[in-house]
C-alpha positions in Angstrom: 97.0 15.4 70.2 95.1 13.2 67.7 95.2 15.0 64.3 92.4 15.4 61.8 93.2 14.1 58.3 91.3 12.7 55.3 91.8 9.0 56.1 89.3 6.2 55.8 88.0 5.2 59.2 88.9 8.5 60.9 86.3 9.4 63.6 85.6 13.0 64.4 82.9 15.3 65.8 81.2 17.7 63.5 79.0 20.2 65.4 79.2 17.9 68.4 77.9 15.0 66.4 80.2 12.0 65.8 81.0 11.1 62.1 83.3 8.6 60.5 85.0 8.8 57.1 83.8 5.9 55.0 85.2 6.7 51.6 87.2 9.4 49.8 86.4 10.0 46.1 88.8 11.1 43.4 86.9 14.4 43.0 87.5 15.4 46.6 84.1 14.1 47.7 84.0 12.6 51.1 81.4 10.0 52.2 80.6 10.1 55.9 78.6 8.0 58.3 76.8 9.9 61.1 77.3 7.6 64.0 74.4 8.9 66.0 71.8 7.4 63.6 73.9 5.6 60.9 72.8 8.0 58.1 75.2 8.5 55.1 76.3 12.1 54.6 77.9 13.4 51.4 80.4 16.2 51.9 83.6 17.5 50.4 87.1 18.3 51.5 86.6 22.0 51.1 83.4 22.0 53.2 85.1 20.0 56.0 88.2 22.3 56.0 86.0 25.4 56.3 84.2 23.7 59.2 87.5 22.8 60.8 88.7 26.5 60.5 85.4 27.6 62.2 86.1 25.2 65.1 83.2 22.9 64.3 85.3 19.8 63.8 87.4 18.0 66.5 89.1 14.7 65.9 88.5 12.0 68.5 91.3 10.1 70.1 90.9 6.3 69.7 90.3 4.6 73.0 92.4 1.7 74.2 89.6 -0.1 76.1 86.6 2.1 75.5 87.3 4.0 78.6 90.4 6.3 78.1 92.4 7.4 75.1 95.7 5.4 74.8 97.5 8.3 73.3 99.2 10.9 75.5 97.4 14.2 74.9 99.5 16.6 77.0 102.5 18.5 75.8 105.5 16.3 75.3 107.7 18.9 76.9 106.1 18.1 80.2 107.5 14.6 80.2 110.6 13.9 82.3 113.9 13.5 80.4 114.0 9.6 80.6 110.5 9.5 79.0 111.6 11.9 76.2 114.8 9.8 75.7 112.6 6.7 75.3 110.5 8.5 72.7 113.6 9.4 70.6 114.8 5.8 70.9 111.5 4.3 69.6 111.3 6.9 66.9 114.8 5.9 65.6 113.6 2.3 65.0 110.3 3.3 63.4 111.7 5.9 61.0 114.4 3.4 60.0 111.7 1.1 58.6 110.2 3.9 56.5 113.6 5.2 55.3 114.8 1.9 54.1 111.5 1.0 52.4 111.4 -2.4 53.9 109.0 -4.7 52.0 107.1 -6.9 54.4 107.6 -6.2 58.1 108.7 -9.7 59.1 111.2 -11.0 61.6 113.7 -11.7 58.8 113.6 -8.1 57.6 113.5 -6.4 61.0 116.3 -8.2 62.9 119.2 -6.9 60.9 117.6 -3.4 60.7 117.2 -3.3 64.5 120.9 -4.4 65.0 122.1 -1.6 62.7 120.0 1.1 64.5 121.1 -0.1 67.9 124.7 0.2 66.9 124.1 3.7 65.5 122.4 5.1 68.6 124.4 3.0 71.1 121.4 1.1 72.5 122.6 -1.5 74.9 119.2 -3.3 75.0 117.6 -3.2 71.6 113.9 -4.2 71.4 112.6 -7.4 69.8 111.3 -7.3 66.3 107.7 -7.8 67.4 107.9 -4.8 69.7 109.2 -2.6 66.8 106.4 -3.9 64.7 103.8 -2.8 67.3 105.5 0.7 67.5 105.4 1.0 63.7 101.8 0.0 63.5 100.7 2.7 66.0 102.9 5.4 64.3 102.0 4.5 60.7 98.3 5.3 61.1 98.7 8.9 62.5 102.3 9.9 62.0 102.0 11.3 65.6 105.1 11.1 67.8 102.9 10.9 70.9 101.8 7.4 69.9 105.3 6.3 71.0 105.0 7.7 74.5 105.4 4.9 77.0 102.1 4.6 78.9 103.2 2.7 82.0 100.3 4.4 83.8 97.8 2.3 81.8 99.3 -1.0 82.9 97.5 -3.4 85.2 93.8 -3.7 86.3 92.7 -0.2 87.2 89.0 -1.0 87.6 87.3 -0.8 91.0 87.2 -4.3 92.5 85.0 -3.4 95.5 81.2 -3.5 95.2 79.1 -0.4 95.6 77.8 -1.6 98.9 81.3 -2.1 100.3 82.2 1.4 99.2 79.1 2.8 100.8 79.9 1.1 104.1 83.5 2.5 104.0 82.2 6.0 103.4 79.9 5.7 106.4 82.7 4.4 108.6 85.0 7.2 107.5 82.3 9.8 108.1 81.6 8.5 111.6 85.3 8.2 112.5 86.1 11.8 111.5 82.9 13.1 113.1 84.1 11.6 116.4 87.6 13.0 116.0 89.3 15.1 113.2 92.5 13.1 113.9 91.0 9.7 113.2 93.4 7.2 111.8 92.9 4.7 108.9 93.2 1.9 111.5 90.2 3.2 113.4 88.3 3.7 110.2 89.1 0.1 109.2 87.8 -1.2 112.6 84.5 0.6 112.1 84.5 -0.6 108.4 85.0 -4.3 109.4 82.2 -4.1 112.0 79.8 -2.7 109.4 80.6 -5.4 106.9 80.1 -8.1 109.6 76.8 -6.5 110.6 75.7 -6.4 107.0 76.5 -10.1 106.4 74.1 -11.1 109.2 71.2 -10.1 106.9 72.6 -11.6 103.7 72.5 -15.1 102.2 75.7 -17.2 102.1 76.2 -16.6 98.4 75.7 -12.8 98.9 78.2 -12.4 101.8 80.5 -9.4 101.5 84.2 -10.0 101.8 85.8 -8.5 104.9 88.5 -6.2 103.5 92.1 -6.1 104.7 93.6 -3.0 106.3 95.7 -2.3 103.1 92.4 -2.3 101.1 91.1 0.4 103.4 94.2 2.4 102.7 93.8 2.0 98.9 90.1 3.0 99.0 90.8 6.1 101.0 93.7 7.0 98.8 91.5 6.8 95.7 89.1 9.5 97.2 89.5 12.9 95.6 91.5 15.4 97.8 88.3 17.5 98.2 86.4 14.5 99.7 89.3 13.7 102.1 89.4 17.3 103.4 85.6 17.2 103.6 85.7 14.2 105.9 88.6 15.5 108.0 87.9 19.2 108.3 84.4 19.8 107.2 82.6 21.4 104.2 83.7 24.9 104.9 87.4 24.1 105.0 87.1 21.9 101.8 85.3 24.5 99.8 87.8 27.2 100.9 90.9 25.2 100.1 89.8 23.7 96.8 87.8 26.7 95.5 88.8 28.2 92.2 88.5 32.0 92.3 85.7 33.4 90.1 85.1 36.9 88.8 83.6 39.3 91.3 80.2 40.9 90.7 80.6 43.6 88.1 80.1 47.1 89.4 79.7 50.1 87.1 80.1 53.0 89.4 80.6 54.3 92.9 78.0 53.6 95.6 76.4 50.8 93.5 77.7 48.1 95.8 79.1 48.5 99.3 80.6 45.7 101.4 80.6 45.7 105.2 82.3 43.5 107.8 83.8 43.4 111.2 87.4 42.5 112.3 89.4 42.7 115.5 92.5 44.8 114.8 95.9 43.3 115.5 96.8 46.1 117.8 96.4 46.9 121.5 95.3 50.4 122.6 95.8 52.0 126.0 93.7 54.1 128.3 94.4 57.8 128.3 94.4 58.3 132.1 96.0 55.1 133.4 98.2 54.2 130.4 97.2 50.5 130.8 96.3 48.5 127.7 92.5 48.2 127.1 92.6 45.5 124.5 92.1 45.1 120.7 89.4 47.3 119.3 86.8 45.9 116.9 86.6 47.7 113.5 83.3 47.8 111.5 84.0 49.1 108.0 82.1 49.9 104.8 84.0 49.6 101.5 82.9 50.9 98.1 83.3 48.0 95.6 83.9 50.2 92.6 86.8 52.3 93.9 87.9 50.1 96.9 87.7 53.4 98.9 86.5 53.0 102.5 83.2 54.9 103.0 83.1 54.9 106.8 84.0 53.0 109.9 83.3 52.6 113.6 85.8 51.5 116.3 84.7 50.2 119.7 85.6 47.7 122.5 82.1 46.3 122.7 82.4 43.8 119.8 80.3 43.4 116.8 76.8 44.8 117.5 73.9 46.6 116.0 75.4 49.8 117.6 78.6 49.4 115.6 76.7 48.7 112.4 74.6 51.9 112.8 77.6 53.9 113.8 79.5 52.8 110.7 76.5 53.4 108.4 76.0 56.9 109.8 79.7 57.7 109.2 79.6 56.2 105.7 76.7 58.3 104.6 77.6 61.7 106.1 80.3 64.0 104.7 83.5 63.5 106.7 84.7 65.9 109.3 88.5 66.1 109.6 89.8 64.1 112.4 91.2 65.8 115.5 95.0 65.7 115.0 96.2 64.7 118.5 99.7 63.6 117.4 101.9 66.7 116.8 103.5 66.8 113.4 101.3 64.2 111.8 99.2 66.2 109.4 96.7 64.6 107.0 97.2 66.1 103.5 94.1 64.8 101.8 90.4 65.2 102.7 88.0 62.3 102.8 85.9 62.7 99.7 83.5 59.7 100.2 79.9 60.1 101.3 76.4 59.3 100.2 73.6 56.7 100.3 74.6 53.4 98.6 72.4 51.3 96.4 73.3 47.8 97.7 74.8 46.8 101.0 76.5 43.3 101.0 76.6 41.8 104.4 77.4 38.4 106.0 74.9 36.5 108.2 76.1 37.9 111.6 73.3 38.4 114.1 74.1 42.1 114.3 73.2 42.5 110.6 69.8 40.9 111.0 67.1 42.8 112.7 64.5 45.5 112.3 66.9 48.3 113.0 69.2 47.9 110.0 66.5 46.6 107.7 64.2 49.5 108.6 66.9 52.1 108.1 67.9 50.5 104.8 64.3 50.5 103.6 63.8 54.2 104.6 67.0 55.2 102.8 66.4 53.0 99.7 69.3 50.6 100.3 69.0 47.0 99.1 70.5 44.6 101.6 72.3 41.5 100.2 73.0 38.7 102.6 75.9 36.5 101.5 75.9 32.8 102.2 77.2 31.6 105.5 81.0 30.8 105.9 81.7 31.9 102.3 83.6 35.1 102.7 84.6 35.2 99.0 81.1 36.6 98.2 82.4 39.9 99.6 86.1 39.3 99.0 87.0 43.0 98.4 86.5 44.0 102.0 88.1 40.7 103.3 91.2 41.6 101.3 91.2 45.2 102.5 90.9 44.3 106.2 93.9 42.0 105.8 95.8 44.8 104.1 94.9 47.1 106.9 96.1 44.7 109.6 99.4 43.8 107.8 100.3 47.2 106.4 99.3 49.4 109.4 98.6 47.5 112.6 101.5 45.1 112.3 103.9 48.1 111.9 102.7 49.8 115.1 104.0 49.3 118.7 101.6 47.1 120.5 100.7 44.9 117.6 99.5 41.4 118.4 100.5 40.1 114.9 98.3 37.7 113.0 99.2 34.5 115.0 100.3 34.0 118.6 103.2 31.9 117.4 104.6 34.8 115.5 105.1 36.9 118.6 107.9 34.9 120.2 109.0 36.7 123.3 107.4 40.0 122.2 104.7 41.2 124.6 102.3 43.5 122.7 100.6 44.8 125.9 103.9 46.1 127.3 104.7 47.9 124.0 101.2 49.4 123.5 101.4 53.2 123.3 98.4 54.4 121.3 95.1 55.6 122.7 91.9 55.5 120.8 92.1 59.1 119.7 95.7 58.7 118.6 95.0 55.5 116.6 92.0 57.2 115.0 94.4 59.9 113.8 96.9 57.4 112.5 94.2 55.3 110.8 92.8 58.2 108.8 96.4 59.3 107.9 97.1 55.9 106.5 93.7 55.6 104.7 93.8 59.0 103.0 97.5 59.7 102.4 98.9 56.2 101.9 96.3 53.6 100.9 94.0 55.8 98.8 97.0 57.2 96.9 98.7 53.9 96.2 98.4 51.9 93.0 95.9 49.1 93.2 96.5 46.2 90.9 92.9 45.2 90.7 91.9 48.7 89.7 94.9 49.5 87.5 94.6 52.8 89.3 94.4 54.2 92.9 91.3 54.3 95.0 91.5 58.1 95.1 91.5 58.4 91.3 88.9 55.6 90.9 86.5 57.4 93.2 86.9 60.7 91.4 86.4 58.9 88.1 83.1 57.6 89.5 82.1 61.2 90.5 82.1 62.1 86.8 79.1 59.8 86.2 77.3 60.0 89.6 76.9 62.6 92.2 76.5 61.2 95.8 73.1 61.8 97.3 72.4 62.6 101.0 69.2 62.5 103.0 67.2 65.6 103.2 68.8 66.8 106.4 71.0 65.6 109.3 67.8 65.3 111.5 66.2 63.2 108.8 69.1 60.8 108.9 69.1 60.7 112.7 65.4 59.8 112.6 66.1 56.8 110.5 69.4 55.4 111.8 69.2 53.9 115.2 67.8 51.0 117.3 64.0 50.6 117.1 61.5 49.8 119.8 57.7 50.2 120.2 56.2 51.7 123.3 52.7 52.9 124.4 52.1 56.5 125.4 50.9 57.0 128.9 50.0 60.1 130.9 53.5 60.2 132.3 55.1 60.0 128.8 57.1 57.2 127.4 59.3 54.7 129.2 62.3 53.2 127.4 64.8 50.9 129.2 63.6 52.5 132.5 64.1 56.1 131.3 61.1 58.4 131.1 60.7 60.7 128.1 58.1 63.4 128.1 57.5 66.9 126.9 55.0 69.2 125.2 55.9 67.5 121.9 53.7 64.6 123.0 50.6 66.6 123.7 49.3 66.6 120.1 49.7 62.8 120.0 47.9 62.3 123.3 45.0 64.5 122.1 44.7 62.8 118.7 44.9 59.1 119.8 44.6 59.1 123.6 46.6 57.2 126.2 47.8 53.7 125.2 48.6 54.5 121.6 51.6 52.4 120.3 54.5 54.6 119.0 57.6 53.7 117.1 60.8 54.9 118.8 64.2 55.3 117.2 67.1 55.9 119.6 70.8 56.2 119.5 72.4 53.7 121.9 75.4 56.0 122.3 73.2 58.8 123.7 70.0 58.0 125.6 69.3 61.7 126.2 66.7 61.9 123.5 64.6 59.7 121.2 62.8 60.1 117.9 59.1 59.3 118.1 56.9 58.3 115.2 53.2 58.7 115.7 50.6 56.7 113.7 49.9 58.3 110.4 52.4 61.0 111.0 55.0 61.7 108.2 57.6 63.2 110.4 59.2 62.1 113.7 59.4 64.3 116.7 62.4 64.6 119.1 61.5 64.0 122.8 64.0 64.6 125.6 64.5 62.5 128.7 63.0 64.0 131.8 66.2 63.6 133.8 68.8 65.2 131.4 71.4 65.3 134.1 71.4 61.5 134.1 70.5 60.5 130.5 72.3 63.1 128.4 75.4 61.5 126.9 74.7 58.2 128.7 75.2 55.0 126.6 72.8 52.1 126.6 75.5 49.8 128.1 76.2 52.2 130.9 72.5 52.6 131.7 71.9 48.9 131.7 74.8 48.4 134.2 73.4 51.2 136.4 70.0 49.5 136.4 71.7 46.2 137.4 73.4 47.9 140.3 70.2 49.5 141.4 68.4 46.1 141.4 71.3 44.5 143.4 71.7 47.3 146.0 68.5 49.3 146.1 64.9 49.0 145.4 63.8 48.5 141.8 61.8 51.8 141.9 64.5 54.0 143.3 64.3 57.7 143.7 66.2 60.1 141.6 68.9 60.3 144.3 69.1 56.5 144.1 69.7 56.6 140.4 72.4 59.2 140.7 74.0 57.3 143.5 74.2 54.3 141.2 75.8 56.4 138.5 78.4 57.6 140.9 79.0 54.0 141.9 79.4 53.1 138.2 82.1 55.8 137.8 84.0 54.4 140.8 83.6 50.9 139.5 85.0 51.8 136.0 87.9 53.6 137.6 88.7 50.4 139.5 88.3 48.3 136.5 90.7 50.5 134.5 93.4 49.8 137.1 92.8 46.1 137.1 95.8 43.8 136.3 93.6 41.8 133.9 93.4 43.0 130.3 89.9 41.5 129.9 88.6 43.6 132.8 90.2 46.8 131.4 88.6 46.1 128.0 85.2 45.8 129.8 85.9 49.2 131.5 86.6 50.8 128.1 83.2 49.4 126.8 81.5 50.9 129.9 83.1 54.2 129.4 81.8 54.4 125.8 85.2 54.7 124.1 84.5 54.5 120.4 85.8 56.2 117.2 82.9 58.7 117.7 84.0 59.4 121.3 87.7 58.4 121.5 88.3 60.4 124.7 85.0 59.5 126.5 85.0 59.5 130.3 82.1 59.0 132.7 81.1 62.3 134.3 79.3 62.5 137.6 75.9 64.1 137.5 75.4 67.4 139.3 73.6 67.2 142.7 69.8 67.6 142.4 68.5 70.5 144.4 64.8 71.0 145.3 63.1 73.4 143.0 62.2 76.8 144.7 59.0 78.6 143.6 60.1 82.1 142.4 56.8 83.7 143.5 57.4 82.5 147.1 61.0 83.7 146.9 59.8 87.3 146.1 57.4 87.4 149.1 60.1 86.8 151.6 61.0 90.0 153.7 63.4 90.8 156.4 60.9 91.4 159.2 61.0 89.1 162.3 57.9 86.9 162.2 55.5 87.1 165.2 55.9 84.5 168.0 53.9 81.4 167.7 51.6 80.4 170.6 53.0 77.9 173.0 51.6 75.2 175.4 53.0 72.9 178.0 52.9 69.1 178.3 51.9 67.7 181.7 53.0 64.2 182.6 50.6 61.9 184.3 52.9 61.0 187.1 53.3 64.6 188.2 
């Protein structure tokens, strides 16, 4: 610390402008020179003290060589004990000069004084008189103890000796080496560096030749790089920004449903199949979290991975009022209801492909939701949900039998697939028990409250808003396609949809009109159709309800694939139902496979999700030919008359 005092020659900043005290008058007047333009400024001690109290004045530390202050500015308590002992030693000699009132600091006067002080403090190696003179000269001007701190770190030539061109070539060599291999050594970097210098010298005059550096020089240059730049070269920009990033304040949210964050994560837990008891794999959780209360709004579990279907399922669950989960585990009763529902104002997402597309953007626009896409590979822009998902895995999943833990190395000899015991329905029950009765009721340090209390605090200032009706929500949340209306109806993914609901559209616009279709990939039995210039959608059923009702898009696509492989592309209804029966048999075989990846695929084909935790493929009823009721009434019990007969006569007879 360099103090501020009324001394001639003192340099300080006044309102960020450098000034120097030129003269101090007897009437407390102070004459200053404004160093920015050399103008003389007349002030007073009182005015300067008021400015100092207001924080407008800051003393400048004198520089040793115009580059760096020579005085130690940090707290002296941080210095190691040997350095503090050296300060006390130097202070003893300097204060002895002031206490004795020595006239003329000369060798003749200082030598006996130094000997006396050395005997008093038991100094085995007393300093020379010229050294004490230099210490006193520094201390006398400021009376600051920190002027006596030994600055061994300032010794030697610390300026950069390499030219800018040499440093540029080294940076290029290091970047190329680490691009080729993250484990590149300094020796390989030096080899590339030397070749670049030699190639550069081919184009330079003899007097402009660059000196080929030694290997030790390369080590010194690399060591001088900031830690961020070293990590940037070795591991990439994402790792460097993540490791050396300073946490900043999160976006301020003033109430519930103002900002909702969404993300996916594979849970660290293996689930099993209800029928076979074999592990299916780790489910993927898609979750929406309210930023204000840290209360989860909704979720979706499936084995199909991150997809638009999962996003739509989680969005639908987040908006709608919650139905109590089916309690499939005896004795595990959920005490609290789930109070969260409503349309959010802003939805913060990452840049996953499942979050980009007309389906989500169209639904958000219809519902009045603003979508905020966060930068790539920068999860701290939605850090609340990232932290919650980690809490969920560590606090719940890692405590369950069948947990995979966070890292493979943590398992040791533990086999999570052998210990897995929970089905999708059971885990859904356990998950909501933990969410509502444990997490939501626990104290949250960031909130200084619990998510439960914070949500109800937000309810005092805002009432959640729902769409006009459930049908209205279903019309707007789903995957979107465009199809043309033909005389036989609409065809979507090979499934025909028709009915009297389409008659008015056909009469108004004729065949070939383009229609907007919204459908639920978890149930292909019906679609929502938006006609041109119509304000409301109409629900149209699939013609073959025995096939399409409850059928997922994934199941249908696999059936179509089997039909293409085994039958004609335009198979009959019997062909389609035969393919569906084959799919059921295929899934049953997959569920009994010894490979966990195969069983996970079977769970995806079965449609096991948090919406349908006990889903199973059902065979379609056999299709019987339709009988005309009028013809059935005309049948009587009389024996019909004999038909006329005739005989064939062979030519050889």
